C-alpha positions, 0 to 999 in steps of 0.5 A: 581766459579765467575758468570759473566755476560756481559750485552749488545745488541751485539753491538761492544763495547759488544763483546769487553768487552766479549773478554776482560773478557775472555783474563783476566780470561785466563791471571788469570787462574781463572775459571768462568761461563760467560754468555751474558744478551742481552734482554733489559728488562733483562738488566734493571732488573740487574741495567744496565743504559748503555751498555755495562755493567759487572756484577761479582757475581751478583754486577754491576762493570762497565757500559757504557765503554769498560775497559781494560784488566787490569781493568777487571782483577782488578775486577775479583780478587777483586770478587774472593777475597771477595768469600773467 
């Protein structure tokens, strides 16, 4: 199962990214644990320099922008395929 983390302090863009992640998972019919990282020290430790950030299976895949659902789906599929 995928481990997805959305990093950000809770701003509008961070909330939107989390929403798009959940939509992408639903459309792909893929299960994952989705967590939020809101503490600035934890965000920095994860390697995120600009929020919002997206981490899948420990790898930073996006930061500093809100991608389309399609882009999020691409990252999820890529991570799922590398798990196999």
